[in-house]
N, C-alpha and C positions, 0 to 999 in steps of 0.2 A: 203576372193578371190583371191585378190593382195595376196597376205604372196605366197597362194595355187601357181598359177603362176606360184611367184619368183621361189621357191621350186623346182618347176618340172623342170621350164628354166636352173636352175641353176644345177638337177642333172642331163635332159639328155647333160651339156654344156660337163660335168664331166663324163661319159663314151664317151661323143666319143675323149673326152681326150686322156681317157685311150682309150678306141678304134687303135687310129691314132698307138701313140708310143708300143703299142705291137705287131702292123702286122707286125713294121721293123725295133726296135732293138731287140733284147737280152738283157735277164737279166740274167746277170753268170760276177760277179764277179772272180770268179774265169780264165773265159777265159782271159779277162779280163787283168787281174796281170800277166797270160803267155805273154803276150804280152806289156807292156803299167804299169807296177807295179813298184817293191821296185828292186828286181831280178827275173828282165822277163827271163824264158829259151829256146822262141820264137823271142826274139828278131834279129834273121836273118835269119828272113823270107817278103818278101812283108807285108808289112801290115801301117798306118799312126798313130800315138797319136793324140789325137786331143783336146784341152782342150774350153769348154763353158761352158755357159752358164744356168743354168734352163732351164731355160725361150723359150734362141734360142731354145733348142734340143722339147723342148714341139711343136716349134713351123714349126720344122719340117714334111710340108706330107712324108709318106708314101709311099716306093720303092722298089722295089726284086729284084736290081744292081749288091748286094753285103750285106753284112753281115755286123755290126754296134753293140760292145759290149760297154755296158754301162758300166764305171768304179762303185766304189761299192760309191759311194757320188753323184752321178748323176751328173756329172759338166764338162764330159767329156766320148771320149769314143772313141775304136778301129777301125778302117773300115780296113779288109781287103778285097783280090779279090776274083769276080768269079770266079774261076779255071775253075768252072763246065760248065760254060758257054763259048755255042760257038762262042757269038760276037764279039769286039773287048770289053775285061777289060780296060774301063773305067769308073767309078760311078760321079754318078750329085748328090746337094744335093742342094736344094731350098730352101732360106729361106725369104723374107719380100723384103728385099733390092738388094737382089746379090745370084747370082750362082753361084756352088764348083766346077769341076772337074776334077777329082783322075783317072791320069794315074797309070795302073797298068800295061802299055804292058812289056810283061819280058824282049822284047829285049837288042839288043849289049846295045843302045847307053842308057838301062833302068841299065847296071850293071859293066858300061866300070871304074868308081868310087872305083879299085883297086879291082873288083869281089862284092862291098856292089850292094843291090841289091834298086832300085830303083823309084822313084813312086816322077811326074810328079802336083806339084796340081797350077789350075788358077782358081782361082778369078774372077767371072768378072762380075761385074754392069749389073744389069737389064734396069735403061734406059741409055744402052749405051757406059759411060763415059770407059776410059779405065782400060785396061786389068791386073792384076795385077799376080807374077806366083812368083813361089818358087817348089824346087827339098828338099821330103829328101830320105834319103840311109842308112838303117842297116844293120849293126849295126850303133844305136848310135844317129841318126834321132836324138831323143828328139822330143814331143808334136808338134803339131800346133794350135793358138791360134786364134781360131777363129772369125773373129766380129762381134758385134752385128747388124749390118747392115752398109749399106756403107754412105758413106766418114769414110775408117778406118781410124785409128790413120798413120800418115806414120812410127811409125817404124814396125811394124805389118809387 
């Protein structure tokens, strides 16, 4: 009886995890590679490539304010803006210790760096600690490493 209860609980946890990931992440290695692969063809577009552990990616709740394509090894993703939406072009990802807001506003200030397409990234700890910001411009922005948790290493 104890085995059966444990087995059922494990199955339900697996189904819940798979459902959460499937609703938000788009598993499409070909599209990921168009933005973040070795020879990207969409590197001159609004997007940000992220690296993160598979554990961290699995913990991120589902949202529909952006599209995120998983990398083939499931240790990264590319975030592209939801230009079909009418509200501000910001996307938010929450972890258990911090939030990350990516602003893809294609205004003058976002393209002022020699015509590059930029995104502002704000890391905000959930405990109210000081925020950390970063700007990534394409092409050539490189991947952003998502820290496992706050506090993050000083070199990230």
